[in-house]
C-alpha positions, -999 to +999 in steps of 0.1 A: +702+040-480+698+079-488+664+081-470+681+069-438+707+090-437+687+120-444+664+112-412+694+106-390+706+143-405+673+152-392+673+141-359+709+153-353+699+188-366+663+186-343+688+175-311+708+206-320+685+229-327+663+219-288+701+219-271+707+257-286+671+265-270+680+252-239+707+269-236+692+300-242+666+296-221+691+288-195+714+316-201+693+340-210+659+336-208+647+322-174+673+346-159+651+379-176+619+363-163+632+358-123+648+392-126+615+408-143+597+390-115+622+395-084+611+436-098+577+433-099+579+417-061+598+447-049+580+474-062+546+454-048+558+447-017+578+481-012+561+510+010+570+531-014+583+536-049+619+548-058+612+556-090+585+559-115+586+528-130+578+510-101+552+531-099+536+525-126+544+486-120+522+488-090+498+505-098+497+476-132+498+448-109+471+468-084+443+466-114+454+431-124+447+420-088+415+449-085+398+429-121+408+394-114+394+397-080+361+415-089+354+387-120+354+359-091+334+378-070+310+380-094+312+342-102+307+333-070+275+360-059+257+353-093+263+316-102+264+301-066+253+323-042+223+334-070+218+366-061+203+393-092+224+397-119+222+438-113+232+435-076+262+411-084+277+432-112+270+465-092+289+446-059+317+440-079+327+467-098+323+488-066+347+463-055+367+466-077+375+500-078+376+503-044+402+473-040+422+494-066+422+524-043+435+508-012+455+485-028+477+510-045+478+534-014+480+518+013+514+498+017+494+468+050+464+465+030+481+453+003+504+431+025+471+417+043+458+410+007+490+393-004+485+370+033+447+361+024+459+340-004+484+315+017+451+314+040+426+303+017+452+269+019+442+271+058+406+262+075+390+293+069+399+283+031+383+245+034+355+260+053+352+280+016+352+251-002+332+235+018+305+257+015+306+259-024+305+220-024+272+222-001+257+253-028+263+229-054+243+200-043+216+221-025+211+240-060+221+211-085+218+175-066+186+176-042+161+195-071+172+162-087+161+140-063+129+163-057+121+158-095+123+125-095+108+115-062+075+137-080+080+118-110+072+084-087+041+101-070+030+111-106+032+074-120+015+065-084-015+090-090-022+081-125-025+047-116-050+055-091-069+073-109-070+050-139-079+023-118-106+043-098-119+048-136-115+013-144-132+005-111-163+026-119-166+012-150-168-024-141-196-004-115-217+003-142-212-033-158-223-044-127-256-023-130-260-034-164-259-069-153-284-060-124-313-044-145-314-071-168-317-097-139-338-075-122-361-074-148-360-115-155-368-116-122-402-093-124-412-112-153-414-143-133-428-131-107-457-115-132-466-148-148-470-165-111-492-142-101-511-145-135-511-177-134-522-192-101-543-155-097-530-137-066-524-103-065-492-085-072-488-069-040-444-077-039-424-055-059-386-065-069-359-035-073-324-033-078-306+000-083-273+009-081-260+048-071-226+060-082-212+089-096-179+087-112-175+126-112-179+129-076-154+100-074-131+111-099-128+148-087-123+137-052-093+114-065-081+148-085-079+170-052-060+141-032-029+138-059-034+184-060-031+185-021-003+159-023+018+176-051+012+211-038+024+200+000+056+187-017+061+216-037+057+237-010+087+212+011+109+213-018+108+250-020+113+260+020+142+232+025+155+246-011+155+290+006+168+274+033+199+261+020+201+288-003+203+316+027+221+292+052+247+289+020+246+326+017+252+333+056+279+311+063+299+322+032+294+359+040+306+351+076+342+328+062+348+361+038+347+383+064+365+356+089+394+351+062+395+391+061+400+393+100+420+363+104+447+378+079+445+416+096+454+399+129+482+378+119+500+408+105+490+431+133+501+401+158+537+402+135+542+436+135+535+441+174+546+407+192+586+394+183+575+358+199+544+357+175+549+323+145+591+335+152+599+294+152+619+296+121+653+290+110+657+315+081+687+326+060+689+358+079+694+341+113+722+316+096+739+347+084+738+363+120+744+332+136+779+327+116+789+367+119+781+354+155+805+328+157+775+311+172+767+289+143+763+262+171+736+274+183+717+263+155+728+229+150+718+224+183+687+244+182+659+231+201+630+206+183+602+232+177+628+253+155+618+245+117+639+254+090+613+277+067+626+260+034+620+232+050+593+205+035+591+179+061+559+178+084+568+169+123+550+142+145+524+166+158+520+184+127+505+145+111+489+141+139+467+172+138+464+165+104+448+129+103+423+146+131+411+168+103+408+144+080+391+120+099+363+148+102+366+157+065+360+123+059+328+118+077+312+151+060+325+135+026+302+107+036+272+130+044+278+143+007+281+111-008+255+097+004+233+125-008+250+116-042+239+082-041+206+092-037+200+111-063+212+081-086+188+055-063+159+080-070+166+080-103+167+043-110+140+041-092+119+064-113+132+053-143+123+017-134+089+026-124+077+038-154+092+009-166+072-018-156+041+005-153+045+007-188+046-030-191+016-038-169-015-059-186-048-052-182-066-072-150-096-094-169-132-092-149-158-115-161-197-116-139-213-149-151-255-148-138-269-177-141-308-180-126-333-207-129-366-210-123-388-235-115-424-238-101-437-276-085-475-280-087-491-308-064-450-321-053-469-351-036-476-364-069-443-369-081-437-390-046-463-412-051-452-418-093-420-424-083-404-392-101-424-407-138-447-375-132-431-349-125-447-319-110-424-295-117-424-267-143-392-245-161-406-215-158-375-188-169-337-199-177-314-167-175-277-170-184-258-136-190-213-132-191-202-099-186-172-091-194-147-058-184-107-051-181-092-035-155-066-013-165-041+005-141-022+030-168-036+047-202-016+069-226-038+097-222-016+099-186+014+122-192+043+115-170+077+134-168+104+113-180+128+112-148+159+132-148+191+115-145+220+129-129+246+156-139+280+136-142+294+165-145+284+182-114+294+148-092+327+149-106+331+186-098+322+178-057+349+152-060+377+177-077+367+203-046+371+175-019+402+166-033+413+200-032+402+201+006+420+169+016+454+186-001+446+218+014+455+197+049+487+190+040+492+221+028+479+243+058+514+238+078+537+255+042+507+282+039+515+291+074+553+301+067+545+314+036+523+339+051+554+348+070+580+347+046+555+375+031+551+396+055+592+391+058+593+407+022+569+442+030+585+447+065+621+438+064+631+462+096+605+442+116+615+408+101+654+419+111+642+429+151+625+389+148+657+375+139+675+393+165+649+384+192+646+348+183+687+351+183+688+362+217+669+334+228+687+312+216+716+321+230+706+329+265+685+289+264+726+277+249+739+301+278+715+290+304+723+252+295+760+255+302+753+270+330+732+241+341+766+216+332+794+235+353+775+236+382+764+196+378+799+192+368+815+216+402+784+193+423+801+164+408+841+177+417+833+187+450+848+166+475+823+162+501+804+139+473+801+100+482+832+087+457+817+056+456+787+067+443+781+056+405+761+068+380+757+074+340+757+113+328+760+124+298+786+156+287+792+176+257+823+195+252+818+216+223+848+233+226+875+210+224+851+182+201+852+160+229+820+143+242+815+114+264+777+099+264+765+079+290+797+066+309+798+058+343+814+091+367+840+071+381+855+059+347+853+094+336+851+120+359+894+127+358+892+132+320+858+154+324+878+173+356+908+183+326+887+188+299+869+211+312+895+233+332+916+233+306+889+245+281+893+291+270+883+309+294+859+322+262+838+293+263+823+296+296 
């Protein structure tokens, strides 16, 4: 019982302590963190620091950004693009020092460099990630496929070499058998010549001419030529992919900087550029001008900067980009699948070749020589007296084994695919798919960053957008008034009936899609009873 009481007290004490920690975070910690972040951003986005503390904060932020960017640049050049160590480190250090100096002194460059971060979420960021995926595939997966294919070719080379050696050995066996058989036949012919007193003018000769060293040399030359050609193709493909990836990465990087600079230049020089957002400043201005209805009945093109909903056009664009990205993903998946197929094919080939049985070859030579003396005597005595005499009875059996592979043939084991590489490529593609939907929000974030760096320009843009909305609203009101006056003209035909849509915001009364004959009197009264300022 005492144990349960203690555990209950412990739970109550822990819950009370956790509540105190949460209250402390809500009341003290989070507001302080928010205040520090706002002060740091204010010092970073100001054209000129207003105090020594802001100057020190700006310098520390620029140092952190320069060091982080230099480290990422070094890792990208040395690991992904395979540049030499000295070149990568020199460029990274020089770029970090130059970036620190420019960020600390030039305010527009700070804004442009900050815009690059959300710009990475746009198509340029996707291209950089796709370039990284292609580089990973070119450096890790394609060479592994080539190695496994070379293993298969090496197995074929060993099979051809051992099979040719076995055939040469069987040829020497045939030569041995033919030599013994030739000696036996020669003895028979010599005996026949001695018995019948005939001159030995004829001769019998069987010769086998083969050169095992020449055949083996030709096989080695052919296999080495195939190996050299394959290695040359592999090296050429690898170098071409590396150069293409370096060029593409450099182009995308410089285009990323150009796009950020172009966005900032357009933001500062063109009031209509990317000015389609309903911001807090616009809402405050509309309330001050007593024209909040401009925002409630704003055109569909206007977007709330804090909203997360995508428009229909934005969704269609995202789906089209997703289809194109899926095609690229399928090509990458085929290359990765080829890596696994090549490995399993090489592994299966080695296992099957190791189990190849030896093929026995048996050469059986049977030779029987007989001499027939006065063959008509055998016919007279019906075979009782035979005129045939057996001279020689030769029978030999020769055996040889054909082997397809031997233990002397050294074959490198096939290299398995790197699952971590395939996982990394898959994760990069997941990020790219997510960036398809985040591109719209990245565009909004670019505008917010520019607005925080150039507040006066943002005020001019808000004034311009408010004026454009007001002019459009007044134009619609004028068109509506002209239409009403034309409808109230007595020269119009009174019997004509058609539907109109009218909205009278001044009196809070609206008529929607009603016949003109049933609403004409009400509309006339409501319109002319509106205050003069409603124009």
